[in-house]
C-alpha positions in Angstrom: -11.4 14.7 13.3 -11.7 12.2 10.5 -15.0 10.0 10.7 -14.9 6.3 11.7 -16.4 4.3 8.8 -16.9 1.3 11.0 -17.7 0.5 14.6 -17.5 -2.9 16.4 -15.3 -4.9 18.8 -12.5 -6.6 18.5 -12.5 -10.0 20.2 -9.1 -11.0 22.0 -10.1 -14.7 23.4 -12.6 -13.8 25.8 -11.7 -10.1 25.9 -14.0 -7.5 24.2 -12.2 -4.5 22.8 -14.8 -1.6 21.2 -13.2 -0.1 18.7 -13.5 2.3 15.8 -12.2 1.9 12.3 -10.4 4.7 10.4 -8.7 5.0 6.9 -4.9 5.5 7.7 -3.9 6.6 3.9 -5.4 9.0 1.4 -4.6 9.8 -2.2 -2.9 13.3 -2.2 -1.0 12.9 -5.7 -4.1 11.5 -7.7 -4.7 13.8 -10.8 -8.3 13.7 -12.0 -10.0 15.0 -15.2 -13.3 15.8 -15.8 -15.0 15.1 -19.1 -16.1 18.6 -20.7 -18.3 19.4 -23.8 -15.6 20.7 -26.2 -17.9 23.6 -27.5 -18.9 25.4 -24.2 -16.1 23.9 -21.8 -18.5 22.6 -19.4 -18.9 19.1 -17.8 -21.1 16.9 -19.4 -23.9 14.9 -17.4 -24.4 11.0 -17.6 -28.2 10.2 -17.5 -29.3 7.2 -16.2 -31.2 5.4 -18.7 -33.8 2.6 -18.9 -33.1 0.9 -22.6 -36.5 -1.3 -21.9 -38.9 1.8 -20.8 -36.8 4.3 -22.9 -36.7 6.9 -20.1 -34.6 8.5 -17.7 -34.5 6.9 -14.1 -34.8 9.2 -11.2 -34.1 6.4 -8.5 -32.6 3.1 -8.6 -32.4 -0.3 -6.6 -29.8 -2.8 -6.3 -30.1 -6.2 -7.8 -28.0 -9.1 -8.3 -27.8 -11.1 -11.4 -27.9 -14.6 -10.2 -28.6 -15.9 -13.9 -28.2 -14.2 -17.2 -30.6 -11.2 -17.4 -32.4 -12.6 -13.8 -32.2 -10.5 -10.7 -32.9 -10.4 -7.3 -33.4 -7.2 -5.6 -31.9 -6.2 -2.3 -33.1 -3.4 0.1 -31.1 -1.2 2.5 -32.0 -3.7 5.4 -31.6 -7.2 3.7 -27.7 -6.7 4.1 -27.9 -6.5 7.7 -29.6 -9.7 8.0 -26.7 -11.5 6.8 -26.0 -14.3 9.2 -22.4 -13.5 9.9 -20.9 -12.9 13.0 -18.2 -11.2 11.9 -20.7 -8.0 10.6 -20.6 -6.7 14.0 -17.0 -8.2 15.5 -13.3 -8.6 14.7 -12.5 -12.0 15.7 -9.0 -12.7 16.1 -8.4 -16.7 14.6 -4.9 -16.7 15.7 -1.2 -15.3 15.8 1.5 -15.8 13.1 5.0 -14.4 12.7 5.5 -11.5 10.6 7.5 -13.7 8.2 4.6 -16.0 7.7 2.5 -13.3 6.1 3.6 -12.3 2.1 2.4 -8.8 2.6 3.8 -8.0 -1.1 1.0 -10.2 -2.5 -1.8 -10.0 -0.1 -1.9 -6.3 1.4 -4.6 -3.9 0.1 -5.7 -1.3 2.2 -4.8 0.1 5.8 -6.9 1.3 8.6 -6.1 2.3 12.0 -8.0 1.1 15.1 -8.8 3.3 17.9 -10.2 2.2 21.2 -13.2 3.1 23.0 -13.0 5.1 26.2 -13.5 2.3 28.2 -11.2 -0.2 26.4 -8.0 1.8 26.7 -6.1 -0.7 28.8 -7.0 -4.0 27.2 -6.1 -2.1 24.0 -2.5 -1.2 25.1 -2.5 -4.9 26.4 -3.0 -6.2 22.9 -0.6 -3.8 21.3 2.3 -4.2 23.8 1.5 -8.0 23.7 2.3 -8.1 19.6 5.2 -5.5 20.0 6.9 -8.1 22.5 6.1 -11.2 20.8 6.7 -10.0 17.5 3.3 -11.6 16.0 0.6 -10.5 13.7 -3.1 -11.3 14.4 -5.2 -12.8 11.8 -9.1 -12.3 11.6 -11.9 -11.7 9.9 -14.8 -9.2 9.8 -17.3 -7.3 7.3 -16.7 -4.4 5.7 -18.5 -2.6 3.0 -20.7 -5.6 1.7 -17.7 -8.0 2.2 -16.2 -10.2 4.6 -12.7 -9.4 4.4 -9.7 -11.3 5.8 -7.4 -9.1 7.6 -4.2 -8.3 9.7 -3.4 -6.5 12.6 0.0 -5.4 14.1 1.5 -2.8 16.4 2.7 0.2 14.7 3.9 3.4 16.8 1.1 3.8 19.3 -1.8 2.2 17.1 -3.0 -1.1 15.8 -3.2 -1.0 12.4 -5.5 -3.0 10.6 -4.8 -4.4 6.8 -7.2 -6.1 4.6 -5.9 -9.0 2.8 -6.5 -10.7 -0.3 -8.4 -14.1 -0.3 -6.3 -16.7 -1.3 -8.1 -17.4 -4.6 -7.6 -13.8 -5.5 -4.0 -14.0 -5.5 -3.0 -15.1 -9.5 -1.0 -18.2 -10.5 2.9 -17.2 -12.1 2.0 -20.4 -14.2 1.6 -18.6 -17.3 4.4 -16.1 -17.1 7.7 -17.0 -18.9 9.9 -16.9 -16.2 13.7 -17.8 -16.5 14.4 -21.7 -15.4 18.0 -23.0 -14.2 19.8 -19.7 -15.3 23.1 -19.9 -14.6 24.8 -17.4 -12.7 28.7 -17.2 -11.9 30.1 -16.3 -8.9 31.7 -13.6 -9.8 28.4 -12.0 -11.3 26.4 -12.6 -8.0 29.2 -11.3 -6.2 29.3 -8.3 -8.1 25.7 -7.8 -7.7 25.7 -8.0 -4.1 28.7 -5.3 -4.0 26.2 -2.9 -6.2 23.4 -3.7 -3.6 25.4 -3.2 -0.5 26.9 0.1 -2.5 23.0 1.1 -2.7 21.9 0.2 1.0 19.7 2.5 2.5 17.3 3.1 5.9 14.0 3.6 4.1 12.7 7.1 4.9 9.4 7.7 2.7 9.5 11.6 3.5 12.4 11.9 1.4 10.5 10.6 -1.3 7.9 12.9 -3.6 5.7 12.7 -6.5 7.4 14.3 -9.2 4.7 13.7 -11.6 2.3 16.0 -9.7 4.8 18.4 -9.6 5.3 18.4 -13.5 1.4 18.5 -13.9 0.8 21.4 -11.7 3.6 23.2 -13.8 1.8 22.4 -17.0 -1.8 23.6 -15.4 -0.4 26.6 -14.1 1.5 27.4 -17.5 -2.0 26.9 -19.4 -3.8 28.7 -17.0 -1.5 31.7 -17.6 -1.4 31.4 -21.3 2.1 30.4 -21.3 2.3 26.7 -22.3 5.8 27.9 -23.8 7.2 28.0 -20.4 6.8 24.1 -20.2 9.7 22.3 -21.9 9.3 18.2 -22.1 12.8 16.7 -20.5 15.3 15.2 -22.7 15.1 11.8 -22.8 17.8 9.8 -21.1 20.2 8.2 -23.9 19.7 4.6 -23.3 22.4 2.4 -23.1 23.0 -0.7 -24.7 24.1 -3.7 -22.4 27.2 -5.6 -23.7 27.4 -7.9 -21.3 25.9 -8.6 -17.6 29.4 -8.4 -16.0 30.2 -5.0 -17.5 27.0 -3.5 -16.7 27.5 -4.4 -13.1 31.0 -2.7 -13.1 29.9 0.1 -14.5 26.9 0.4 -12.0 29.3 0.0 -9.1 31.7 2.1 -10.2 29.2 5.0 -10.8 27.7 4.2 -7.3 31.1 4.9 -5.8 31.7 7.8 -7.8 28.3 9.4 -6.6 29.3 8.5 -2.9 32.6 10.7 -3.3 30.4 13.1 -3.8 28.3 12.7 -0.7 25.2 11.0 -1.7 23.1 10.5 -4.8 20.0 11.8 -6.3 17.4 9.0 -7.2 15.3 8.2 -9.9 12.5 8.2 -7.4 13.0 12.1 -6.7 14.9 12.0 -3.5 18.2 13.5 -2.5 20.8 12.6 -0.1 18.2 9.7 0.6 21.0 6.9 0.7 22.8 6.4 3.8 25.9 4.2 2.9 26.6 0.8 3.9 28.3 1.7 7.1 25.5 3.9 8.1 23.1 1.0 7.3 25.4 -1.7 9.3 26.1 0.5 12.3 22.3 1.1 12.5 21.4 -2.5 12.2 24.0 -3.6 14.6 22.8 -1.0 17.3 19.0 -2.2 16.7 20.3 -5.9 17.3 22.2 -4.7 20.2 19.0 -3.1 21.5 17.0 -6.1 20.8 19.4 -8.6 22.8 19.5 -6.2 25.7 15.7 -6.2 26.2 15.6 -10.1 25.6 18.5 -10.3 28.4 16.5 -8.1 30.7 
């Protein structure tokens, strides 16, 4: 069983819900290298060195630089004294519509909230309320020496907390060289829409796989066996020169139709038969809308 990284309370108005916080994701595909001595092939060690005293340091203290070269020292208990209500509770400030939160910019990490045994009912009540209203809770709380802006939403049987970037952490787009008032013909737009519809899919993340990790493991296995000749670099895809946008769109649509006739396609993400054709997507979307309408009617 994973260990919680934080325990406190979730404040829903006057309702107090004791909860524990668990990391919701883990990196299983990260490739890590160690720095080795080229002669002995052993891991090198980094020494903690004081340049003033010119000696190795056995233990360290935390310091905050308030001026150039000037520090105040923080002990283990100092941060516990911070006058922040959010250090012990997640206080819900309000509820927003899901579309009001630009997750593509603001989302950071995901966590699961687990209720204490004594708080099963209020936890379930909040989760069901978020599901029914379609709202997302916005709150603040302190985690790992920082106050966090967070959102909470219902996902399956659990409340998921996402840490968010603060507004001043979002970089401006003013310095980007973005197109202005580019003219797109109705024919080009219609053709692009056709391509999008041809590639319509229902997202199933389990269908994607990390091809980099698989390829890396093949190289590792070959090196261990002393047979690096077993691994061949893939041939680079021939680059096609786009003569004009419309021709490229027409060629893309034609290719999508050809792959559809073959019964699916293997995309660049390393997934096979991932795309459910437009008719399937539309049928599923229609079914979802009908279910929602029936719920509202009842």
